[in-house]
C-alpha positions in Angstrom: -126.3 -54.3 73.3 -128.4 -55.3 76.3 -129.8 -52.3 78.2 -128.4 -53.5 81.5 -125.0 -53.9 80.0 -125.2 -50.4 78.6 -126.1 -49.0 82.0 -123.4 -51.0 83.7 -120.8 -49.8 81.1 -121.9 -46.2 81.5 -121.8 -46.3 85.3 -118.4 -48.0 85.1 -117.0 -45.2 83.0 -118.5 -42.5 85.2 -117.0 -44.1 88.3 -113.7 -44.7 86.6 -110.6 -42.6 87.5 -109.4 -43.1 83.9 -109.3 -39.8 82.0 -111.0 -40.5 78.7 -110.7 -36.8 77.7 -107.0 -37.3 77.1 -107.7 -40.1 74.7 -110.4 -38.0 73.0 -108.2 -35.0 72.5 -105.4 -37.1 71.1 -107.8 -39.0 68.8 -109.4 -35.7 67.6 -105.9 -34.3 66.8 -105.1 -37.4 64.8 -108.5 -37.4 63.1 -108.1 -33.7 62.1 -104.6 -34.4 60.8 -105.9 -37.3 58.7 -108.6 -35.2 57.2 -106.3 -32.3 56.4 -104.0 -34.8 54.6 -106.9 -35.5 52.2 -106.6 -31.9 50.9 -104.7 -32.8 47.7 -107.4 -35.4 46.8 -110.2 -33.0 47.8 -108.6 -30.3 45.5 -108.9 -32.7 42.5 -112.7 -32.7 43.0 -113.0 -28.9 43.6 -113.2 -29.2 47.4 -110.9 -27.8 50.1 -110.4 -29.3 53.5 -108.9 -26.7 55.8 -108.1 -27.3 59.5 -111.3 -25.5 60.4 -113.4 -27.7 58.2 -111.7 -30.8 59.6 -112.5 -29.5 63.1 -116.1 -29.1 62.2 -116.3 -32.6 60.8 -114.6 -33.8 64.1 -117.4 -32.2 66.0 -120.0 -33.9 63.8 -118.2 -37.2 64.3 -118.3 -36.8 68.1 -122.0 -35.9 68.0 -122.7 -39.0 65.9 -120.8 -41.2 68.3 -122.8 -39.9 71.2 -126.1 -40.1 69.3 -125.4 -43.7 68.3 -124.0 -44.6 71.7 -120.7 -45.8 70.2 -117.1 -45.6 71.4 -114.4 -45.4 68.8 -110.7 -45.6 69.5 -109.5 -45.3 65.9 -110.9 -42.9 63.4 -109.3 -44.2 60.2 -112.7 -45.6 59.0 -114.2 -42.1 59.0 -111.1 -40.7 57.1 -111.7 -43.5 54.5 -115.4 -42.6 54.4 -114.6 -39.0 53.9 -112.0 -39.8 51.2 -114.6 -41.9 49.3 -117.3 -39.3 49.4 -114.8 -36.6 48.1 -115.3 -38.3 44.7 -119.1 -37.7 44.4 -120.3 -34.8 42.4 -123.2 -34.3 44.7 -121.3 -32.7 47.6 -120.1 -29.2 47.2 -117.8 -27.0 49.3 -120.6 -24.9 50.8 -122.2 -27.9 52.6 -119.3 -30.3 52.7 -118.8 -30.4 56.5 -122.5 -30.7 57.2 -123.0 -33.4 54.5 -120.1 -35.4 55.9 -121.6 -35.0 59.4 -124.9 -36.6 58.2 -123.0 -39.4 56.3 -120.9 -40.1 59.3 -124.0 -40.4 61.5 -125.5 -42.8 59.0 -122.3 -44.8 59.0 -122.4 -45.3 62.7 -126.2 -46.0 62.7 -125.8 -48.7 60.1 -122.8 -50.2 62.0 -125.0 -50.3 65.1 -128.1 -51.7 63.3 -126.0 -54.5 61.7 -124.2 -55.2 65.0 -120.8 -54.4 63.4 -121.0 -57.4 61.1 -120.3 -55.4 57.9 -116.7 -54.4 57.3 -116.0 -50.7 57.3 -114.7 -50.8 53.7 -117.7 -52.8 52.4 -120.1 -50.4 54.1 -118.3 -47.3 52.7 -118.6 -48.8 49.2 -122.3 -49.6 49.6 -123.1 -46.2 51.1 -121.3 -44.3 48.3 -123.0 -46.4 45.6 -126.4 -45.9 47.3 -125.9 -42.2 47.7 -124.8 -41.6 44.1 -127.4 -43.9 42.5 -130.9 -45.2 43.1 -132.7 -44.3 45.3 -130.7 -41.3 46.5 -129.1 -39.6 43.5 -127.0 -37.4 45.8 -129.7 -36.3 48.2 -128.8 -36.4 51.9 -132.5 -36.5 52.8 -133.0 -39.5 50.6 -130.0 -41.2 52.0 -131.4 -40.7 55.5 -134.6 -42.4 54.6 -134.7 -44.4 51.4 -131.0 -45.1 51.3 -130.8 -46.2 54.9 -133.9 -48.4 54.4 -132.5 -50.0 51.3 -129.1 -50.8 52.8 -130.6 -52.3 56.0 -133.3 -54.2 54.1 -130.8 -55.8 51.7 -128.5 -56.6 54.5 -131.1 -58.1 56.9 -133.3 -59.8 54.4 -130.9 -60.3 51.5 -128.0 -62.5 50.8 -125.3 -61.4 53.2 -122.6 -62.8 50.9 -123.4 -59.9 48.5 -121.5 -57.7 50.8 -118.4 -59.9 50.7 -115.8 -58.5 48.3 -117.8 -55.3 47.4 -114.6 -53.4 47.8 -112.0 -56.0 46.9 -113.6 -57.0 43.7 -113.7 -53.4 42.5 -117.4 -53.7 41.9 -120.5 -52.9 43.9 -121.6 -56.4 43.6 -124.6 -56.0 45.9 -126.4 -54.0 43.1 -126.5 -57.1 40.9 -129.2 -58.7 43.1 -132.2 -60.0 41.4 -135.0 -57.4 41.8 -137.7 -60.0 42.0 -135.8 -61.7 44.8 -135.6 -58.5 46.8 -139.3 -57.8 46.3 -140.0 -61.3 47.6 -138.0 -60.6 50.7 -139.8 -57.3 51.1 -143.2 -59.0 50.7 -142.3 -61.7 53.3 -141.0 -59.1 55.6 -144.2 -57.0 55.5 -146.5 -60.0 56.2 
């Protein structure tokens, strides 16, 4: 987004009589409710989502929105993101909320960097696969560096069609890329 447009939008909101806090409170309540509804699924994976944990994740979500300068009126993508990451063996109860906070922040960062051209479900699938496999193997730190770099590099310099159907086909088709082809993109990018 152009810097002038951002400034104009921010000043418009600040001057507005519209009360965004009412929208935020209602959306946070819905978001927390959606997360708590994932409790049965979480229990299958040895995790518990209490209302307090859901509130903590809501705070992380809000911080990620602010950090990435995003506005979101529906939080169902983050509920789907949370649901997908319940299945990974790398996240435990002790650091569940904090780990989801970092993953949510990466989700918004990638959405911003790719100018919202990746569908939420495709991005969720790609993020989960990258987190669980090479190069991250369940490490949040690796996801913030190597994983983020991999996802953005494959998107920006790879075949964008690899993202199409990543969820609907039931496969993470983007992983089937020819490694030599990706190395070629990387070499051209670095020149």
